[in-house]
Backbone as JSON Lines, residues from 0, in Angstrom:
{"i":0,"aa":"M","n":[-14.04,-38.54,71.35],"ca":[-13.87,-37.6,72.45],"c":[-13.25,-36.32,71.94]}
{"i":1,"aa":"T","n":[-13.76,-35.28,72.45],"ca":[-13.27,-33.97,72.04],"c":[-12.17,-33.53,73.0]}
{"i":2,"aa":"V","n":[-11.51,-32.51,72.6],"ca":[-10.43,-31.95,73.42],"c":[-10.96,-31.47,74.76]}
{"i":3,"aa":"A","n":[-12.14,-30.94,74.78],"ca":[-12.73,-30.44,76.01],"c":[-13.03,-31.6,76.96]}
{"i":4,"aa":"E","n":[-13.51,-32.7,76.41],"ca":[-13.79,-33.86,77.25],"c":[-12.51,-34.45,77.81]}
{"i":5,"aa":"I","n":[-11.48,-34.53,76.98],"ca":[-10.18,-35.05,77.44],"c":[-9.61,-34.13,78.51]}
{"i":6,"aa":"G","n":[-9.71,-32.84,78.31],"ca":[-9.23,-31.88,79.32],"c":[-9.98,-32.03,80.63]}
{"i":7,"aa":"S","n":[-11.29,-32.23,80.53],"ca":[-12.1,-32.42,81.74],"c":[-11.7,-33.71,82.45]}
{"i":8,"aa":"L","n":[-11.49,-34.77,81.7],"ca":[-11.1,-36.05,82.27],"c":[-9.74,-35.94,82.96]}
{"i":9,"aa":"V","n":[-8.79,-35.28,82.33],"ca":[-7.47,-35.08,82.92],"c":[-7.58,-34.24,84.19]}
{"i":10,"aa":"S","n":[-8.42,-33.21,84.18],"ca":[-8.61,-32.36,85.35],"c":[-9.19,-33.16,86.51]}
{"i":11,"aa":"V","n":[-10.15,-34.02,86.22],"ca":[-10.77,-34.86,87.26],"c":[-9.73,-35.82,87.83]}
{"i":12,"aa":"C","n":[-8.89,-36.4,86.96],"ca":[-7.84,-37.31,87.42],"c":[-6.84,-36.59,88.31]}
{"i":13,"aa":"I","n":[-6.44,-35.42,87.91],"ca":[-5.49,-34.63,88.71],"c":[-6.1,-34.26,90.05]}
{"i":14,"aa":"A","n":[-7.35,-33.86,90.07],"ca":[-8.03,-33.51,91.31],"c":[-8.13,-34.73,92.22]}
{"i":15,"aa":"G","n":[-8.45,-35.89,91.64],"ca":[-8.51,-37.14,92.43],"c":[-7.17,-37.49,93.02]}
{"i":16,"aa":"L","n":[-6.1,-37.36,92.24],"ca":[-4.76,-37.64,92.75],"c":[-4.37,-36.66,93.86]}
{"i":17,"aa":"A","n":[-4.73,-35.42,93.67],"ca":[-4.43,-34.42,94.7],"c":[-5.15,-34.74,96.0]}
{"i":18,"aa":"L","n":[-6.41,-35.14,95.92],"ca":[-7.17,-35.52,97.11],"c":[-6.57,-36.76,97.78]}
{"i":19,"aa":"L","n":[-6.17,-37.72,96.94],"ca":[-5.57,-38.93,97.47],"c":[-4.26,-38.64,98.2]}
{"i":20,"aa":"L","n":[-3.42,-37.81,97.59],"ca":[-2.15,-37.44,98.23],"c":[-2.39,-36.68,99.54]}
{"i":21,"aa":"N","n":[-3.34,-35.77,99.49],"ca":[-3.65,-35.0,100.69],"c":[-4.17,-35.92,101.8]}
{"i":22,"aa":"F","n":[-5.0,-36.89,101.45],"ca":[-5.54,-37.83,102.42],"c":[-4.43,-38.66,103.05]}
{"i":23,"aa":"T","n":[-3.48,-39.15,102.22],"ca":[-2.39,-39.97,102.76],"c":[-1.48,-39.14,103.65]}
{"i":24,"aa":"R","n":[-1.25,-37.87,103.3],"ca":[-0.42,-37.0,104.15],"c":[-1.09,-36.77,105.51]}
{"i":25,"aa":"E","n":[-2.41,-36.51,105.46],"ca":[-3.14,-36.3,106.71],"c":[-3.12,-37.57,107.55]}
{"i":26,"aa":"R","n":[-3.23,-38.69,106.88],"ca":[-3.23,-39.97,107.6],"c":[-1.87,-40.21,108.24]}
{"i":27,"aa":"K","n":[-0.8,-39.93,107.52],"ca":[0.54,-40.08,108.08],"c":[0.74,-39.13,109.25]}
{"i":28,"aa":"G","n":[0.24,-37.9,109.13],"ca":[0.33,-36.94,110.22],"c":[-0.45,-37.41,111.44]}
{"i":29,"aa":"A","n":[-1.62,-38.0,111.2],"ca":[-2.43,-38.51,112.31],"c":[-1.74,-39.69,112.98]}
{"i":30,"aa":"V","n":[-1.09,-40.53,112.18],"ca":[-0.37,-41.67,112.73],"c":[0.81,-41.2,113.57]}
{"i":31,"aa":"S","n":[1.57,-40.24,113.07],"ca":[2.71,-39.75,113.84],"c":[2.25,-39.03,115.1]}
{"i":32,"aa":"E","n":[1.14,-38.3,115.0],"ca":[0.59,-37.63,116.19],"c":[0.1,-38.66,117.21]}
{"i":33,"aa":"S","n":[-0.53,-39.7,116.72],"ca":[-1.0,-40.77,117.6],"c":[0.17,-41.46,118.29]}
{"i":34,"aa":"Q","n":[1.26,-41.67,117.56],"ca":[2.45,-42.29,118.13],"c":[3.06,-41.38,119.2]}
{"i":35,"aa":"A","n":[3.09,-40.09,118.95],"ca":[3.61,-39.15,119.93],"c":[2.77,-39.18,121.21]}
{"i":36,"aa":"I","n":[1.47,-39.26,121.05],"ca":[0.59,-39.34,122.22],"c":[0.83,-40.63,122.98]}
{"i":37,"aa":"R","n":[0.99,-41.75,122.26],"ca":[1.28,-43.03,122.92],"c":[2.6,-42.97,123.67]}
{"i":38,"aa":"D","n":[3.61,-42.33,123.08],"ca":[4.9,-42.2,123.75],"c":[4.78,-41.39,125.04]}
{"i":39,"aa":"K","n":[4.01,-40.31,124.98],"ca":[3.82,-39.49,126.17],"c":[3.07,-40.27,127.25]}
{"i":40,"aa":"L","n":[2.07,-41.03,126.85],"ca":[1.32,-41.83,127.82],"c":[2.21,-42.9,128.44]}
{"i":41,"aa":"D","n":[3.08,-43.5,127.64],"ca":[4.02,-44.49,128.18],"c":[4.95,-43.84,129.2]}
{"i":42,"aa":"Y","n":[5.42,-42.64,128.9],"ca":[6.3,-41.94,129.82],"c":[5.57,-41.62,131.13]}
{"i":43,"aa":"I","n":[4.32,-41.17,131.01],"ca":[3.53,-40.87,132.21],"c":[3.29,-42.14,133.01]}
{"i":44,"aa":"S","n":[3.01,-43.22,132.33],"ca":[2.78,-44.5,133.0],"c":[4.03,-44.96,133.74]}
{"i":45,"aa":"D","n":[5.19,-44.85,133.1],"ca":[6.45,-45.23,133.75],"c":[6.72,-44.35,134.96]}
{"i":46,"aa":"T","n":[6.49,-43.05,134.83],"ca":[6.72,-42.13,135.93],"c":[5.79,-42.45,137.09]}
{"i":47,"aa":"T","n":[4.54,-42.76,136.78],"ca":[3.57,-43.11,137.82],"c":[3.99,-44.38,138.54]}
{"i":48,"aa":"R","n":[4.44,-45.37,137.78],"ca":[4.89,-46.63,138.38],"c":[6.08,-46.38,139.3]}
{"i":49,"aa":"D","n":[7.03,-45.58,138.85],"ca":[8.19,-45.27,139.68],"c":[7.78,-44.54,140.95]}
{"i":50,"aa":"T","n":[6.84,-43.62,140.82],"ca":[6.37,-42.86,141.98],"c":[5.69,-43.79,142.98]}
{"i":51,"aa":"R","n":[4.89,-44.71,142.49],"ca":[4.23,-45.67,143.39],"c":[5.26,-46.51,144.14]}
{"i":52,"aa":"E","n":[6.29,-46.96,143.43],"ca":[7.33,-47.75,144.08],"c":[8.04,-46.93,145.15]}
{"i":53,"aa":"D","n":[8.3,-45.66,144.86],"ca":[8.95,-44.79,145.84],"c":[8.07,-44.58,147.06]}
{"i":54,"aa":"V","n":[6.78,-44.41,146.84],"ca":[5.85,-44.22,147.96],"c":[5.8,-45.49,148.81]}
{"i":55,"aa":"R","n":[5.78,-46.64,148.19],"ca":[5.77,-47.9,148.95],"c":[7.05,-48.03,149.78]}
{"i":56,"aa":"A","n":[8.18,-47.67,149.19],"ca":[9.44,-47.73,149.92],"c":[9.41,-46.78,151.12]}
{"i":57,"aa":"L","n":[8.87,-45.58,150.91],"ca":[8.77,-44.63,152.02],"c":[7.83,-45.15,153.11]}
{"i":58,"aa":"D","n":[6.75,-45.79,152.72],"ca":[5.84,-46.38,153.71],"c":[6.55,-47.44,154.55]}
{"i":59,"aa":"R","n":[7.34,-48.27,153.88],"ca":[8.11,-49.29,154.61],"c":[9.08,-48.65,155.58]}
{"i":60,"aa":"K","n":[9.76,-47.59,155.13],"ca":[10.71,-46.9,156.01],"c":[10.0,-46.28,157.2]}
{"i":61,"aa":"L","n":[8.83,-45.69,156.96],"ca":[8.05,-45.1,158.06],"c":[7.65,-46.17,159.06]}
{"i":62,"aa":"D","n":[7.24,-47.32,158.58],"ca":[6.88,-48.41,159.48],"c":[8.09,-48.87,160.29]}
{"i":63,"aa":"D","n":[9.24,-48.99,159.63],"ca":[10.47,-49.36,160.34],"c":[10.83,-48.33,161.39]}
{"i":64,"aa":"H","n":[10.71,-47.05,161.04],"ca":[11.04,-46.0,162.0],"c":[10.07,-46.0,163.17]}
{"i":65,"aa":"A","n":[8.8,-46.24,162.9],"ca":[7.82,-46.29,163.98],"c":[8.16,-47.42,164.94]}
{"i":66,"aa":"T","n":[8.56,-48.57,164.4],"ca":[8.94,-49.69,165.25],"c":[10.17,-49.35,166.08]}
{"i":67,"aa":"R","n":[11.15,-48.75,165.45],"ca":[12.37,-48.37,166.18],"c":[12.08,-47.33,167.24]}
{"i":68,"aa":"I","n":[11.24,-46.36,166.92],"ca":[10.89,-45.32,167.9],"c":[10.18,-45.96,169.09]}
{"i":69,"aa":"G","n":[9.3,-46.91,168.83],"ca":[8.62,-47.61,169.91],"c":[9.6,-48.33,170.82]}
{"i":70,"aa":"K","n":[10.59,-48.99,170.22],"ca":[11.61,-49.69,171.02],"c":[12.43,-48.7,171.84]}
{"i":71,"aa":"V","n":[12.79,-47.59,171.24],"ca":[13.59,-46.58,171.95],"c":[12.78,-45.99,173.1]}
{"i":72,"aa":"E","n":[11.49,-45.73,172.88],"ca":[10.65,-45.2,173.96],"c":[10.54,-46.2,175.1]}
{"i":73,"aa":"T","n":[10.42,-47.48,174.77],"ca":[10.36,-48.5,175.81],"c":[11.66,-48.54,176.61]}
{"i":74,"aa":"K","n":[12.77,-48.51,175.91],"ca":[14.06,-48.51,176.61],"c":[14.23,-47.27,177.46]}
{"i":75,"aa":"L","n":[13.77,-46.14,176.95],"ca":[13.86,-44.89,177.7],"c":[13.03,-44.98,178.98]}
{"i":76,"aa":"D","n":[11.84,-45.53,178.9],"ca":[11.01,-45.72,180.09],"c":[11.7,-46.64,181.09]}
{"i":77,"aa":"D","n":[12.29,-47.74,180.59],"ca":[13.0,-48.67,181.48],"c":[14.15,-47.97,182.19]}
{"i":78,"aa":"H","n":[14.91,-47.2,181.44],"ca":[16.05,-46.49,182.04],"c":[15.59,-45.43,183.03]}
{"i":79,"aa":"A","n":[14.49,-44.77,182.72],"ca":[13.97,-43.76,183.64],"c":[13.54,-44.43,184.94]}
{"i":80,"aa":"R","n":[12.9,-45.57,184.87],"ca":[12.5,-46.31,186.09],"c":[13.72,-46.74,186.88]}
{"i":81,"aa":"R","n":[14.74,-47.22,186.18],"ca":[15.98,-47.64,186.87],"c":[16.62,-46.46,187.59]}
{"i":82,"aa":"L","n":[16.67,-45.32,186.91],"ca":[17.24,-44.12,187.54],"c":[16.43,-43.72,188.78]}
{"i":83,"aa":"D","n":[15.12,-43.79,188.67],"ca":[14.27,-43.45,189.82],"c":[14.55,-44.4,190.98]}
{"i":84,"aa":"R","n":[14.69,-45.69,190.68],"ca":[14.98,-46.66,191.74],"c":[16.34,-46.38,192.37]}
{"i":85,"aa":"L","n":[17.33,-46.08,191.55],"ca":[18.67,-45.79,192.07],"c":[18.65,-44.52,192.93]}
{"i":86,"aa":"E","n":[17.94,-43.52,192.48],"ca":[17.87,-42.28,193.25],"c":[17.13,-42.5,194.56]}
{"i":87,"aa":"N","n":[16.11,-43.33,194.55],"ca":[15.39,-43.64,195.78],"c":[16.23,-44.43,196.76]}
{"i":88,"aa":"K","n":[17.08,-45.31,196.25],"ca":[17.98,-46.1,197.11],"c":[19.01,-45.2,197.77]}
{"i":89,"aa":"E","n":[19.51,-44.23,197.03],"ca":[20.55,-43.34,197.56],"c":[19.99,-42.41,198.62]}
{"i":90,"aa":"L","n":[18.75,-42.09,198.55],"ca":[18.15,-41.18,199.52],"c":[17.89,-41.91,200.76]}
């Protein structure tokens, strides 16, 4: 082997190592980017779950309030009838 051939072989080896290092760096960057995306998706998923639970709780409260309002309206009607009867008796 001549000096030129050895130099060429060393150059090819160095270029191969450089490509390999660059590939592993890009791969590590892609892995860390992928992990960041997964973390963000997990956060969005947790936030969505919490929001759904809050909406369900509000729905339950609305149902409870509707029931209570119905009872109050019924009592109000009863009291209004009683007042009408009392006023009619006094007249």
